[in-house]
C-alpha positions in Angstrom: 0.0 -0.2 0.0 2.5 2.2 0.8 4.1 2.4 -2.5 0.4 3.1 -3.9 0.0 6.2 -1.6 3.4 7.8 -2.5 3.8 6.8 -6.6 3.9 10.7 -7.2 6.7 11.0 -5.5 8.2 7.5 -6.5 7.8 8.2 -10.1 9.4 11.9 -9.4 12.3 10.4 -7.8 13.0 7.7 -10.1 12.7 10.5 -13.0 15.0 12.7 -11.4 17.5 10.2 -11.5 17.9 9.4 -14.9 17.6 13.0 -15.5 21.1 13.5 -13.0 22.5 10.4 -14.9 22.1 11.9 -18.2 23.3 15.2 -17.1 26.5 13.8 -15.3 27.1 12.1 -18.6 26.5 14.8 -20.6 28.5 17.1 -18.6 31.5 14.6 -18.9 31.3 15.1 -22.6 31.8 19.1 -22.0 34.6 21.1 -23.6 35.3 22.6 -20.0 34.7 19.5 -18.3 36.8 21.1 -15.1 34.0 23.8 -15.1 31.5 21.4 -14.7 32.7 19.5 -11.9 30.6 20.7 -9.2 27.7 20.1 -11.1 28.8 16.1 -11.7 29.2 15.6 -8.1 25.9 16.8 -7.4 24.4 15.2 -10.0 25.8 11.4 -8.7 24.9 12.8 -5.2 21.5 13.9 -6.5 20.8 10.3 -8.5 21.6 8.0 -5.7 19.7 9.5 -2.8 16.9 9.8 -5.3 17.0 5.9 -5.9 16.9 5.3 -2.1 14.6 7.2 -1.3 12.2 6.0 -4.4 13.3 2.2 -2.8 12.5 3.5 0.7 9.3 4.2 -0.3 8.5 1.5 -2.4 9.1 -1.0 1.2 7.1 1.5 3.3 10.3 2.1 5.3 9.9 3.7 8.2 12.3 6.2 7.7 11.3 7.2 4.2 9.7 10.5 5.4 13.3 11.5 6.9 14.8 10.5 3.4 12.4 12.3 1.4 13.3 15.6 3.5 17.1 15.3 3.0 16.6 14.0 -1.0 14.5 17.6 -1.2 17.5 19.4 0.5 20.0 17.8 -2.4 17.7 18.2 -5.5 17.2 21.7 -4.5 21.3 21.7 -4.4 21.3 20.0 -7.6 18.8 21.8 -9.4 20.4 25.2 -8.0 23.6 24.3 -9.9 22.1 22.5 -12.9 20.3 26.2 -13.4 23.2 27.7 -13.5 24.4 26.7 -17.1 22.7 27.4 -19.9 23.4 23.3 -21.3 20.0 21.7 -21.9 20.5 19.0 -20.4 21.4 21.2 -17.2 18.1 22.6 -17.7 16.0 19.5 -18.2 17.9 18.3 -14.8 17.0 21.6 -13.0 13.6 21.3 -13.5 13.4 17.3 -12.8 15.2 18.2 -9.6 12.7 21.0 -8.8 9.7 18.3 -9.6 11.7 15.6 -7.3 12.0 18.3 -4.4 8.7 19.0 -4.3 7.1 15.6 -4.3 9.4 14.9 -1.7 8.8 18.0 0.7 4.7 17.0 -0.1 5.1 13.2 0.7 7.4 14.3 4.0 4.6 16.4 5.4 1.7 13.6 4.2 3.5 10.7 5.9 
């Protein structure tokens, strides 16, 4: 039942993780990779916590709400960093991060 209750948040986390993976990979192909180091690092961290939060919600884990609050914080940081870069992959990632942060905060408030 928990996975159905929080399906929107699970979907947002899964989509954010995929967007972050894509962004990190695309950043590695940019001309000035060193300039993208913070973006890549946040993408990797964000993708990891999104997957973890998704799994906790799917299992109905008792710490899912706490994890989602932390996920929202990391998604916000990643989204802010990605938004500061003009590349399309960064802009798409920023949007996914913002959607995920919003969904995670809503989930944590409802739990």
